C-alpha positions in Angstrom: 89.8 139.6 78.0 86.3 139.1 79.4 83.9 141.9 79.1 82.1 143.0 82.3 78.6 141.7 82.6 75.8 144.2 82.3 73.6 144.4 85.3 70.1 142.9 84.8 67.5 145.3 83.5 65.2 146.6 86.2 61.9 144.8 86.3 58.7 146.7 85.8 56.7 146.9 89.0 53.9 144.3 89.2 50.5 145.9 88.7 48.6 146.3 91.9 45.2 144.9 92.5 42.4 145.5 95.0 44.0 143.1 97.5 47.2 145.1 97.6 45.2 148.1 98.9 43.3 145.9 101.3 46.5 144.5 102.9 48.0 148.0 103.0 44.9 149.3 104.8 44.9 146.5 107.4 48.6 146.2 108.2 48.8 149.3 110.4 45.7 148.1 112.2 46.9 144.5 112.7 50.7 144.7 112.8 51.0 140.8 113.1 49.1 140.4 109.9 51.2 138.4 107.4 50.7 140.2 104.1 51.5 137.2 102.0 49.0 134.9 103.7 46.3 137.7 103.8 47.0 138.5 100.2 46.8 134.8 99.1 43.6 134.1 101.1 41.9 137.3 100.0 42.7 136.7 96.4 41.4 133.1 96.5 38.1 134.5 98.1 37.8 137.2 95.4 38.5 134.7 92.6 35.9 132.4 94.0 33.3 135.2 94.1 34.3 136.2 90.5 33.9 132.6 89.2 30.5 132.4 91.0 29.3 135.6 89.3 30.4 134.3 85.9 28.6 131.0 86.5 25.5 132.8 87.7 25.5 135.0 84.6 26.0 132.0 82.3 22.9 130.5 83.9 20.9 133.6 83.2 22.3 133.6 79.6 21.2 130.0 79.1 17.8 130.5 81.0 18.7 127.9 83.6 18.0 127.9 87.3 20.9 126.8 89.5 19.1 123.6 90.5 18.4 122.8 86.9 22.0 123.2 86.0 23.1 121.1 89.0 20.7 118.3 87.9 21.9 118.4 84.3 25.5 118.5 85.5 25.1 115.4 87.7 23.3 113.6 85.0 26.0 114.4 82.5 28.6 113.3 85.0 27.0 109.9 84.9 27.4 109.6 81.1 24.0 111.2 80.4 21.9 108.4 81.9 21.0 107.5 85.5 18.3 106.3 87.8 16.4 109.0 89.7 17.7 107.4 92.9 21.3 107.9 91.7 20.6 111.5 90.9 19.0 112.0 94.4 22.1 110.6 96.0 24.4 112.7 93.8 22.4 115.8 94.6 22.0 114.9 98.3 18.2 115.3 97.9 15.1 113.3 98.8 13.8 111.3 95.8 10.6 113.4 95.8 12.6 116.6 95.3 14.4 115.0 92.3 11.2 113.9 90.8 9.9 117.5 90.8 13.2 118.7 89.2 12.9 116.0 86.5 9.3 116.9 85.7 10.4 120.5 85.0 13.5 119.5 83.0 11.4 117.0 81.0 8.9 119.7 80.2 11.7 121.9 78.9 13.0 119.0 76.7 16.3 118.7 78.6 15.7 115.1 79.9 13.5 112.2 79.1 12.4 109.3 81.3 12.1 105.8 79.9 11.6 102.4 81.4 14.8 100.4 82.1 15.4 97.7 79.5 16.7 95.4 82.2 14.0 96.0 84.9 10.6 97.3 83.9 10.0 98.6 87.4 12.9 101.1 87.1 13.0 104.4 85.3 16.1 105.7 83.5 16.6 109.5 83.1 18.5 110.4 80.0 20.0 113.8 79.0 18.5 114.9 75.6 20.6 116.6 72.9 19.0 119.9 73.9 19.8 119.3 77.6 23.4 118.4 76.8 23.8 121.5 74.5 22.4 123.8 77.1 24.5 122.3 79.9 27.7 122.5 77.7 26.9 126.1 76.8 26.7 127.1 80.4 29.8 125.2 81.2 31.8 126.7 78.4 31.2 130.2 79.6 32.9 129.5 82.9 35.5 127.3 81.3 36.5 130.2 79.0 36.9 132.5 81.9 39.0 130.0 83.8 41.3 129.7 80.9 41.4 133.4 80.3 42.5 134.1 83.9 44.9 131.2 84.2 46.3 132.0 80.8 48.4 134.7 82.4 50.5 131.9 83.8 52.7 129.7 81.7 52.0 126.0 81.7 54.7 125.2 84.4 53.2 128.0 86.6 49.7 126.5 86.2 51.0 123.1 87.3 52.8 124.6 90.3 49.7 126.6 91.3 47.6 123.4 91.0 50.0 121.4 93.1 50.2 124.1 95.8 46.5 124.5 96.0 46.2 120.7 96.3 48.5 120.7 99.3 46.4 123.4 100.9 43.2 121.4 100.2 44.6 118.2 101.5 45.3 120.0 104.8 41.8 121.6 104.9 40.1 118.3 104.1 42.1 116.5 106.8 40.8 118.8 109.5 37.2 119.2 108.3 35.1 118.3 111.3 31.8 117.7 109.3 33.1 116.2 106.1 31.5 118.9 103.9 34.2 119.2 101.2 32.6 118.2 97.9 31.6 119.9 94.7 
């Protein structure tokens, strides 16, 4: 004789966040508002602002200006060595603007400029150990926060979230009239 199955235990209610209150406040005002879409978009915006604040605080902690970090980041992304013209292209700046940035970073000991071994007319910018350490330190702060927040999801949920956000971005990028989607 089979025993009757026990009903599933009731789930604890999900904790509410700021966005839940935001949606509840606007639904009576805008009855056609889709609470799921509004909730998702608002949460993405708030997470973006949160990550920007964490990044900006890490720059303060590592005594870096945003443009200094960006330049170190682009240089690191090229394996720690690049021509100034390549950095100008990566940063979408005029070469003269990059030169000024490099002067300041060189004074701080974060980069060094040397003559190219293959073409004496060319200069190569290299990330120094101090520049790499500072850049990595600032990166680690944001990375730890990203892992902390996404750590509430199990690995399969993180993959699913990433895949869903990719689908959304593919659609956004396909309709971008000015081609401004880059990091």
